Each structure stands twice: as structure tokens, then as C-alpha cells.
C-alpha positions as CSV (number, residue, x, y, z in Angstrom):
1,M,46.0,45.5,-31.7
2,Q,47.5,44.0,-34.7
3,K,49.7,42.0,-32.5
4,D,46.7,40.9,-30.5
5,H,44.9,40.0,-33.6
6,H,47.8,38.0,-34.9
7,F,48.0,36.2,-31.5
8,K,44.3,35.3,-31.7
9,E,44.7,33.9,-35.2
10,R,47.6,31.8,-34.1
11,K,45.7,30.8,-31.0
12,G,42.7,29.9,-33.1
13,G,44.9,27.9,-35.4
14,F,46.3,26.1,-32.4
15,R,42.9,25.4,-31.1
16,K,41.8,23.9,-34.4
17,H,44.9,21.7,-34.5
18,A,44.5,20.8,-30.9
19,N,40.8,20.0,-31.4
20,S,41.7,17.7,-34.3
21,R,44.3,15.9,-32.2
22,Y,41.9,15.7,-29.2
23,S,39.2,14.2,-31.5
24,Q,41.8,11.7,-32.7
25,N,43.0,10.9,-29.2
26,K,39.5,10.6,-28.0
27,S,38.8,8.2,-30.8
28,Q,41.9,6.2,-29.9
29,R,40.9,6.2,-26.2
30,G,37.5,5.0,-27.2
31,Q,39.0,2.2,-29.2
32,A,41.3,1.4,-26.3
33,K,38.4,1.3,-23.9
34,A,36.4,-0.9,-26.2
35,Q,39.5,-3.1,-26.5
36,K,39.7,-3.4,-22.8
37,E,36.1,-4.3,-22.4
38,R,36.1,-6.8,-25.2
39,D,36.7,-10.5,-24.4
40,V,39.7,-12.0,-26.0
41,I,40.7,-15.7,-26.6
42,I,44.2,-16.6,-25.2
43,T,46.3,-19.7,-25.3
44,V,48.1,-20.0,-22.0
45,K,51.8,-20.8,-22.4
46,R,53.2,-21.0,-18.9
47,L,52.8,-19.8,-15.3
48,G,54.4,-16.6,-13.9
49,I,56.3,-16.6,-10.6
50,N,53.1,-15.7,-8.7
51,G,51.1,-18.6,-10.3
52,E,49.2,-16.5,-12.8
53,G,48.7,-17.8,-16.4
54,I,50.8,-16.1,-19.1
55,G,49.8,-15.8,-22.7
56,Y,50.1,-13.2,-25.5
57,Y,47.6,-10.8,-27.2
58,K,48.8,-8.8,-30.2
59,K,52.4,-9.6,-29.3
60,K,52.0,-8.2,-25.8
61,I,52.2,-10.4,-22.7
62,I,49.0,-10.9,-20.7
63,F,48.7,-12.2,-17.1
64,I,45.6,-14.1,-16.2
65,P,45.2,-15.3,-12.6
66,G,43.5,-18.7,-12.4
67,A,44.5,-19.9,-15.9
68,L,46.8,-22.9,-16.4
69,P,49.3,-23.8,-19.2
70,E,47.9,-25.4,-22.3
71,E,44.5,-24.0,-21.6
72,V,42.5,-21.9,-24.1
73,V,40.6,-19.3,-22.2
74,V,38.4,-16.3,-22.7
75,A,39.8,-13.4,-20.8
76,K,38.8,-9.8,-20.2
77,I,41.5,-7.1,-20.4
78,V,41.1,-5.1,-17.2
79,K,44.3,-3.0,-17.3
80,E,46.7,-2.0,-20.0
81,Y,50.3,-1.1,-19.2
82,P,53.1,-0.1,-21.6
83,H,54.7,-3.5,-21.7
84,Y,52.0,-5.9,-20.5
85,L,48.2,-6.5,-20.0
86,Q,46.4,-7.6,-16.9
87,G,43.6,-10.0,-17.7
88,E,40.7,-11.5,-15.9
89,L,39.6,-15.1,-16.5
90,V,36.0,-15.2,-17.9
91,R,35.7,-18.9,-18.9
92,I,37.7,-21.9,-20.0
93,K,37.3,-23.2,-23.6
94,E,39.9,-26.0,-23.4
95,K,40.7,-27.2,-19.9
96,S,44.2,-28.4,-18.7
97,P,44.4,-32.0,-17.4
98,D,46.1,-30.5,-14.3
99,R,43.0,-28.5,-13.3
100,V,41.1,-29.4,-10.2
101,V,38.1,-27.9,-8.5
102,F,38.9,-24.8,-6.5
103,P,37.7,-25.0,-2.8
104,D,34.1,-23.8,-2.8
105,Q,34.0,-22.4,0.7
106,V,36.4,-19.5,0.0
107,S,36.7,-16.7,-2.7
108,P,39.3,-17.4,-5.4
109,E,40.5,-13.8,-5.1
110,I,41.9,-14.3,-1.6
111,G,45.7,-14.6,-1.3
112,G,47.4,-17.8,-0.3
113,L,45.4,-20.0,-2.7
114,E,47.0,-19.0,-6.0
115,L,47.5,-22.6,-7.1
116,A,44.5,-24.3,-5.4
117,H,43.0,-24.9,-8.9
118,M,46.0,-27.0,-9.9
119,N,46.6,-30.6,-8.9
120,Y,49.4,-31.2,-6.4
121,D,51.9,-33.0,-8.7
122,A,51.7,-30.1,-11.1
123,Q,52.3,-27.6,-8.3
124,L,55.5,-29.5,-7.3
125,R,56.7,-29.4,-10.9
126,F,55.9,-25.7,-11.2
127,K,58.0,-24.9,-8.0
128,R,61.0,-26.6,-9.4
129,D,60.5,-24.9,-12.8
130,N,60.4,-21.5,-10.9
131,V,64.0,-22.2,-9.6
132,L,65.2,-23.1,-13.1
133,A,63.6,-20.0,-14.6
134,A,65.3,-17.8,-12.0
135,L,68.7,-19.3,-12.7
136,D,68.1,-18.9,-16.4
137,K,67.3,-15.3,-15.9
138,Y,70.3,-14.3,-13.8
139,H,72.9,-16.8,-15.2
140,P,75.0,-17.5,-12.1
141,R,78.4,-19.2,-12.8
142,G,77.9,-22.7,-14.1
143,Y,74.1,-22.7,-13.6
144,K,73.4,-25.0,-16.4
145,N,75.3,-27.7,-14.5
146,Y,73.4,-27.2,-11.2
147,K,71.7,-30.3,-9.9
148,V,68.1,-29.1,-9.1
149,K,66.2,-31.9,-7.4
150,R,62.5,-32.5,-7.6
151,T,60.4,-30.7,-5.0
152,I,59.9,-32.7,-1.8
153,P,56.1,-32.8,-1.2
154,A,54.3,-31.8,2.0
155,P,52.6,-34.6,4.0
156,E,49.5,-32.5,4.2
157,Q,48.3,-30.2,1.4
158,W,45.4,-28.7,3.4
159,H,45.0,-27.3,7.0
160,Y,48.7,-27.2,7.6
161,R,49.2,-23.6,8.7
162,A,49.8,-23.4,12.4
163,K,49.5,-19.6,12.6
164,A,46.6,-17.4,11.6
165,Q,47.0,-13.6,11.3
166,Y,43.7,-12.0,10.4
167,Q,42.6,-8.4,10.2
168,I,39.4,-7.2,11.9
169,E,37.2,-4.3,10.7
170,R,33.8,-2.9,11.1
171,S,31.7,-2.7,7.9
172,G,28.4,-1.0,8.6
173,K,26.7,-3.1,11.2
174,D,28.9,-6.2,10.5
175,V,32.4,-7.1,11.8
176,L,34.7,-8.7,9.2
177,L,37.6,-10.9,10.2
178,G,39.9,-12.2,7.4
179,M,42.4,-11.1,4.8
180,Y,42.7,-8.3,2.4
181,A,42.1,-8.9,-1.3
182,P,45.5,-8.7,-3.1
183,N,46.8,-5.2,-3.8
184,S,43.8,-3.6,-2.0
185,H,42.5,-2.4,1.4
186,R,39.3,-4.4,0.9
187,L,38.9,-6.9,3.7
188,I,37.4,-10.3,2.8
189,D,35.6,-12.1,5.7
190,L,37.0,-15.7,6.1
191,P,34.8,-18.0,8.1
192,E,37.0,-20.8,6.6
193,M,40.5,-21.0,5.1
194,P,41.3,-24.4,3.7
195,T,45.1,-24.2,4.3
196,Q,44.7,-22.9,7.9
197,S,44.5,-25.4,10.8
198,V,41.0,-26.0,12.1
199,D,41.8,-25.1,15.7
200,T,43.3,-21.7,14.9
201,Q,40.4,-20.8,12.7
202,R,37.9,-21.7,15.3
203,T,39.8,-19.7,17.9
204,E,39.9,-16.6,15.6
205,R,36.1,-16.7,15.1
206,A,35.5,-17.1,18.8
207,I,37.7,-14.1,19.6
208,K,35.8,-12.0,17.0
209,D,32.5,-13.0,18.7
210,L,33.9,-12.0,22.1
211,I,35.1,-8.6,20.8
212,V,31.6,-7.9,19.5
213,K,29.9,-9.1,22.6
214,L,32.1,-7.1,25.0
215,D,32.1,-4.0,22.7
216,V,35.9,-3.8,22.6
217,P,37.0,-1.0,20.2
218,I,38.0,-2.0,16.7
219,A,40.6,0.1,14.9
220,D,39.2,2.3,12.1
221,V,41.9,3.7,9.8
222,R,39.5,6.0,7.9
223,R,38.4,7.7,11.1
224,Q,41.8,7.2,12.9
225,R,40.1,5.5,15.8
226,Q,42.1,3.3,18.1
227,G,41.2,-0.3,18.7
228,I,42.1,-3.9,17.8
229,K,43.6,-4.1,14.3
230,T,44.8,-7.7,13.9
231,I,44.3,-11.0,15.7
232,V,47.1,-13.5,15.7
233,V,46.7,-17.1,16.8
234,R,49.7,-19.5,16.9
235,Q,49.4,-23.2,17.8
236,S,52.0,-25.7,18.7
237,E,51.9,-28.9,16.7
238,A,53.5,-30.8,19.6
239,T,51.4,-29.7,22.5
240,K,48.3,-28.1,20.8
241,E,48.8,-25.1,23.0
242,M,47.6,-21.8,21.5
243,Q,49.1,-18.3,21.9
244,V,46.9,-15.3,21.1
245,T,48.2,-11.8,20.3
246,L,45.9,-8.8,19.8
247,I,47.6,-6.2,17.7
248,T,46.2,-2.8,18.6
249,V,46.4,0.9,17.7
250,G,46.5,2.5,21.1
251,H,47.3,0.9,24.4
252,R,44.5,1.4,27.0
253,L,41.4,0.1,25.3
254,N,38.1,-0.5,27.0
255,H,37.4,-4.1,28.2
256,M,40.8,-5.4,27.1
257,L,41.6,-7.2,30.3
258,E,38.1,-8.7,30.4
259,L,38.5,-9.8,26.8
260,A,41.9,-11.5,27.7
261,D,40.1,-13.3,30.6
262,R,37.4,-14.6,28.3
263,I,40.0,-15.7,25.6
264,M,41.9,-17.7,28.2
265,E,38.7,-19.7,28.7
266,L,38.8,-20.9,25.0
267,P,40.1,-24.5,24.4
268,D,43.9,-24.9,24.4
269,V,44.6,-21.1,24.8
270,V,47.5,-20.7,27.3
271,S,48.4,-17.0,26.8
272,V,47.1,-13.6,25.6
273,Y,49.4,-10.8,24.5
274,Q,48.9,-7.3,23.3
275,N,51.2,-5.8,20.7
276,E,50.9,-2.0,20.1
277,T,51.4,-0.4,16.7
278,D,50.4,3.0,15.2
279,W,49.0,4.2,11.9
280,Q,52.4,5.3,10.6
281,N,53.8,1.8,10.9
282,P,53.7,0.0,7.5
283,Q,54.3,-3.4,9.2
284,V,51.6,-5.5,10.9
285,W,53.5,-5.8,14.2
286,G,54.6,-2.9,16.4
287,N,57.6,-2.8,18.6
288,K,55.9,-3.0,22.0
289,T,54.6,-6.4,23.2
290,E,53.0,-7.0,26.6
291,K,51.6,-10.1,28.2
292,L,48.0,-9.7,29.4
293,K,47.4,-13.3,30.7
294,G,48.9,-16.7,30.9
295,Q,52.3,-18.3,30.0
296,N,55.3,-16.5,28.6
297,Q,55.7,-18.9,25.7
298,I,54.3,-22.0,24.0
299,M,56.4,-25.1,23.4
300,E,57.1,-26.7,20.0
301,E,59.2,-29.8,19.3
302,I,61.3,-30.7,16.2
303,M,63.6,-33.7,15.8
304,G,63.5,-34.4,19.6
305,K,64.4,-30.9,20.6
306,Q,62.1,-28.4,22.4
307,F,61.6,-24.8,21.4
308,A,59.8,-22.1,23.4
309,L,58.1,-19.4,21.2
310,S,57.2,-15.9,22.2
311,P,54.7,-14.0,20.0
312,R,57.2,-12.2,17.7
313,A,59.7,-15.1,17.3
314,F,59.9,-16.4,13.7
315,F,58.9,-20.0,13.2
316,Q,57.9,-21.8,10.0
317,L,54.2,-21.8,9.3
318,N,54.1,-25.5,8.5
319,P,55.6,-27.3,11.6
320,V,55.2,-30.8,10.2
321,Q,57.2,-30.0,7.0
322,T,59.8,-28.0,9.0
323,T,61.3,-31.3,10.2
324,T,62.0,-32.2,6.5
325,L,63.4,-28.7,5.7
326,Y,65.8,-28.6,8.6
327,S,66.9,-32.2,8.4
328,E,67.8,-31.8,4.7
329,A,69.6,-28.6,5.3
330,L,71.7,-30.1,8.1
331,K,72.5,-33.1,6.0
332,L,73.9,-30.9,3.2
333,L,76.2,-29.0,5.7
334,S,78.3,-32.2,6.1
335,L,79.2,-31.2,9.7
336,T,82.1,-32.7,11.7
337,P,82.8,-32.6,15.5
338,D,85.7,-30.1,15.2
339,M,83.7,-27.4,13.4
340,T,82.3,-24.0,14.5
341,L,78.9,-23.4,12.9
342,I,77.6,-19.9,12.3
343,D,73.8,-19.9,12.3
344,A,72.9,-16.6,10.6
345,Y,69.4,-15.3,10.9
346,S,69.0,-17.8,13.7
347,G,65.5,-16.9,14.9
348,V,64.7,-18.9,18.1
349,G,67.8,-21.0,17.6
350,T,66.2,-23.9,15.8
351,L,68.9,-24.9,13.3
352,G,71.8,-24.2,15.6
353,I,70.4,-26.3,18.5
354,L,69.5,-29.1,16.1
355,A,73.1,-29.1,14.9
356,S,74.7,-28.7,18.3
357,D,75.3,-32.4,18.8
358,Q,77.3,-32.6,15.6
359,V,79.8,-29.7,16.0
360,K,82.2,-28.2,18.5
361,Q,80.5,-24.8,18.8
362,V,77.4,-23.0,17.4
363,I,77.2,-19.2,17.2
364,G,73.8,-17.8,16.3
365,I,73.1,-14.2,15.0
366,E,69.6,-12.7,15.1
367,S,68.3,-9.1,14.9
368,I,65.1,-9.5,17.0
369,P,65.9,-9.2,20.7
370,E,62.9,-11.4,21.8
371,A,64.1,-14.2,19.4
372,V,67.6,-14.1,21.0
373,L,66.1,-14.5,24.4
374,D,64.0,-17.4,23.2
375,A,67.1,-19.0,21.6
376,Q,69.0,-18.7,24.9
377,H,66.1,-20.2,26.8
378,N,65.9,-23.0,24.2
379,C,69.5,-23.9,24.8
380,E,68.7,-24.3,28.5
381,L,65.6,-26.4,27.7
382,N,67.7,-28.8,25.6
383,H,70.8,-28.7,27.9
384,V,72.9,-27.3,25.0
385,K,76.2,-26.0,26.4
386,N,78.1,-25.3,23.1
387,A,75.7,-22.7,21.5
388,S,75.6,-18.9,22.1
389,Y,73.4,-16.3,20.5
390,L,74.2,-12.7,19.5
391,Q,71.8,-9.9,18.9
392,G,72.4,-7.7,15.9
393,S,72.8,-7.7,12.1
394,V,74.7,-10.5,10.4
395,E,76.5,-7.9,8.2
396,K,78.1,-6.3,11.3
397,L,78.6,-9.2,13.6
398,L,80.2,-11.7,11.1
399,P,83.2,-9.4,10.3
400,Q,83.6,-8.9,14.1
401,L,83.7,-12.6,14.7
402,Q,86.4,-12.9,12.0
403,K,88.3,-10.0,13.6
404,D,88.1,-11.8,17.0
405,E,89.7,-14.9,15.3
406,V,86.6,-17.0,15.8
407,P,86.8,-20.0,13.3
408,I,84.0,-19.9,10.8
409,D,84.1,-23.5,9.4
410,A,80.5,-23.9,8.5
411,L,77.7,-21.4,7.8
412,I,74.0,-21.6,7.3
413,V,71.9,-18.6,6.2
414,D,68.2,-18.4,6.2
415,P,67.5,-14.7,5.2
416,P,64.2,-12.9,4.5
417,R,62.7,-12.8,1.0
418,T,65.0,-9.9,0.0
419,G,68.0,-12.2,0.2
420,L,71.5,-11.5,1.5
421,A,72.8,-7.9,1.8
422,K,75.7,-7.1,-0.6
423,S,77.9,-6.2,2.3
424,L,77.3,-9.7,3.8
425,I,78.1,-11.4,0.5
426,K,81.4,-9.4,0.4
427,T,82.2,-10.6,3.9
428,L,81.4,-14.2,3.0
429,L,83.7,-14.0,0.0
430,R,86.5,-12.7,2.4
431,V,85.8,-15.3,5.2
432,K,85.3,-18.2,2.8
433,P,83.7,-20.9,5.1
434,E,84.2,-24.3,3.4
435,S,80.7,-25.6,4.3
436,F,77.9,-23.2,3.3
437,V,74.2,-23.8,3.0
438,Y,71.7,-21.2,1.9
439,I,68.0,-21.6,2.7
440,S,65.9,-19.3,0.5
441,C,62.2,-18.6,0.3
442,N,62.6,-16.7,-2.9
443,P,64.3,-18.3,-6.0
444,S,64.8,-14.9,-7.7
445,T,66.9,-13.4,-4.9
446,L,68.7,-16.7,-4.4
447,A,69.7,-16.7,-8.1
448,Q,70.9,-13.1,-7.9
449,D,73.0,-13.8,-4.8
450,L,74.5,-16.9,-6.5
451,V,75.8,-14.6,-9.2
452,L,78.0,-12.8,-6.7
453,L,78.8,-15.9,-4.5
454,G,79.9,-17.7,-7.7
455,E,83.2,-15.7,-7.5
456,A,84.3,-18.2,-4.8
457,Y,81.7,-21.0,-4.7
458,D,80.4,-23.8,-6.8
459,V,76.8,-24.9,-6.3
460,R,76.7,-28.6,-5.6
461,V,72.9,-29.1,-5.4
462,I,69.6,-27.2,-4.9
463,E,66.8,-29.0,-3.1
464,N,63.2,-27.7,-3.0
465,V,60.9,-28.4,0.0
466,D,57.2,-27.5,-0.4
467,M,56.4,-25.7,2.9
468,L,53.2,-24.0,1.6
469,P,51.0,-26.1,-0.7
470,Q,48.4,-24.3,-2.8
471,T,50.7,-21.2,-3.1
472,P,53.6,-20.5,-5.5
473,R,56.1,-20.2,-2.7
474,C,58.7,-22.8,-1.9
475,E,61.8,-23.2,0.2
476,C,65.1,-23.9,-1.6
477,I,68.2,-25.3,0.0
478,A,71.4,-24.6,-1.9
479,K,74.7,-26.3,-0.9
480,L,77.7,-24.2,-1.9
481,V,81.2,-25.6,-2.0
482,L,84.4,-23.4,-1.9
483,R,86.4,-23.8,-5.0
484,K,89.6,-25.9,-4.5
485,D,91.9,-23.1,-5.8
486,L,90.6,-20.8,-3.1
487,R,91.0,-23.1,-0.1
């Protein structure tokens, strides 16, 4: 009993101490909550890589979407993390001269318009600064001497996107068609999107109306109900033909063939496909694609060459500016008629076919089987006899080409945002092609890769091409030259 009594006293003492700490913590939490809810005045210093304004509050960095450098703003602290704060723009006290009116037909919280409140010249400067900031962060060899050119502007800053990929959901009695709010599963209906082509938007809305009218099932993730999940519309700039893909959870859905018939009646639509996915797939597209109606592909044209596109084949979203991107990249390669060019991540063969007139041989490498078939078909369309396309990963096939004693005189890589695999970089350092051009859509991964590539290469120039106005994204073209002592 005495032992129990002693335990109770200790326990009681602990409770008293704990209650004291709890009261103190509760008070601190109350202060933190009050701090979060209180508006604060921030002077914005610069933009982050995603286009958000950056300032400081009590020596802690704060990110404020919609704020611009040199502005004094009132912001609300909405989330507090150990090393930074997330802010929300309340109002602007002192406005930047670079600020313009945000498009009034769409919500500012939608993705793809992160810089739509900034004038276009300032957007171009920001995109070059993004490259310089990435280089300064990772310090690749000789980076302070790199020639980073001004960003090449897009001819059209609005309605340039030739592909619309919108999600569809039921919300009570309504049907929403649009994009998710950033970092959420909340779908925002998009009757208009100012960067999307007018034709693709009109077709998207017409398809939504047909789905409602025909009572075609719409996927419901909460109830795990099968149906249409995503509507994809791609338009050719050259022919104005449109290709529609309905991405579904489940295969045999009621009224799908009737829906395809009705979609084919819409202006300029020449094909309707169904792509099947499942709830476990984190990607938008599934692996199974089936044509329901119409043509196998749509035709696009760049620099006098024709390209047939199947639904899953990668193609730049801004076809007009694609001519600028690819012509600049090929110019930097400095090709000669005796060269063998390796087109890594070749997609539908665009770059290799465009370069085929300038070299002895082109070998393309692509992981998506449909894209390889498209590339082979595109060679036939353009009567290209000196290009061949291999299906597989660049990391595996490039060493095999070297083993088979295939000359690798020139190389062009256009990888995804994650950049080059370390195994591929090791292979490149072993193969050492003299002419090497790297097209990147992510300055951060480009800068990281240049650290490793700097073991054998000097960077001659980096050019920026603005493919996606109103967004922070930009395509960079880096020309790498093998160092003389390693040739």
C-alpha cells in the first residue's frame, strides 16, 4: 500500500507538472494560431521556381503565390512549417510595375497560370533567372562562365496549347469538367482556359454535354464506380484535325460506342480512342488503348516534315514554338554529313527526322512502343531511309550500340523532368560523343546533371525557349563540348 501511495504521489506530481506544461503549450499553440490568423506585411524579394513571391517574416522565409518582386503586400499565414511559412495574398499595398490584370474568366488558383499576373517581358527575364539560380545552387564546373542567352519569346502568349486533358466528375446534380486545384482532389470547372486553344476547349465542352445527354457512366473514385475519368483532345496545328481519347476506369461502359459516333460528328474530329486505366494507377493514362472510331493518327507538320501522332505519343504542347525549339537545338549540334546521330528519348522521331538530311545515319531510342511505331511510320511518310528507331531504355541501349561498334558522333537528349539517369551519364562519359545537345524542361535537374557531365564536357551555351507562356516552365537547350584533352 505504501508503495501504491508513493506511486500516486509521484503520479500526481507528474500530472501537476504535465498540466503546467500543457497549459504552457496550449498558450503557445493559441499564440501560434493567432499568429497564423493575423495578417502580416511582407516586402517581396524575388520569385521562387514555381512563380510564387518570396519574402521574410521574423527571419523565416514565406511563400506567397500571386505576389511579385518589389511589392509590399498584406499576406495571411495559412501554414507554418519548421523552416518556412506558406502565405496567402490578401491585398497589395505597393504594386510592381510588372503587374498586369489576371484573366477574369478563370480562377487564379488553377494550375498553368502561375505567372498570368506578370507582364510578358518580366516572365522572360524570370525564366532566364531561374536557370542562373539553378546553376548557382549546384555549381557545375565553370558555371560562372556559361553563356546563358535571353529567353526566346513565344509568338503567341495565349491560346497556344494544342492539347487539352481535363478531368470529369459528378458533383451533386452537376457535372464538372476541368482541372484539379493544386495539391488537392478538388476539381475546378473550366468553361474557359486562356492558354488553351479555342477549338480544343469547345470540343471538350461539347463532349461533356454528350456524356450527360447519353447518360454515359462517369468515374467516381469515392464510390469506386467505373466510368469516364479524363477527356483528352489533341489538335494538329497544320491540318486542324482533332483526336479524342476517353480515359476510363473499366472497359465495357454503357453507350460508349454511341458516344464515339456522336463525337465523330463534332467539327474537325477525325478519331475517337478509349484508354483504360484503374484506380491503383497513379498516372493519368493506362497501358491499354483501343480505337473506337476514325483514323489511326492525326498529322502534324514541322519544318516541312510530316508527323503522324497516335494518342499516347509525346509531342510538344505548343506546336508553333516547337519549330523554334527544334531548329535552335539542331543548329547547336553542328552536324556534318559523315556523322551518326543518336536521338535519345526520340518520341515520334521528330528531331531525328528533321536532322536526317544533315547526317549519314540517325538512330532513335524510345521507351513507349506506340511512339516507336509512329517514328517508323513518320520515316516512311517523309521518305527518310537513313533513320531507325529502337524500343527500350536509353540506359540499356546506348551501351549496346557502343558494344556493337556503332559510331556515336553526335547525341541529342530530351529527357523527362527528372533528368538523365546516373547510369546513362556514366555511359555518356565513357562513350564521349563530341557533339552533344541537352534539351531540358527543368533547370534544376539540368544543373545537377551538368555537375557530373562536367567531368568531360564544357558548356558552350544555354539557350532558353519559352514554350509555355503564363507558367514558370521553360525549355533550355545546352550545348556541351568534349574537352580537348579527352578527345
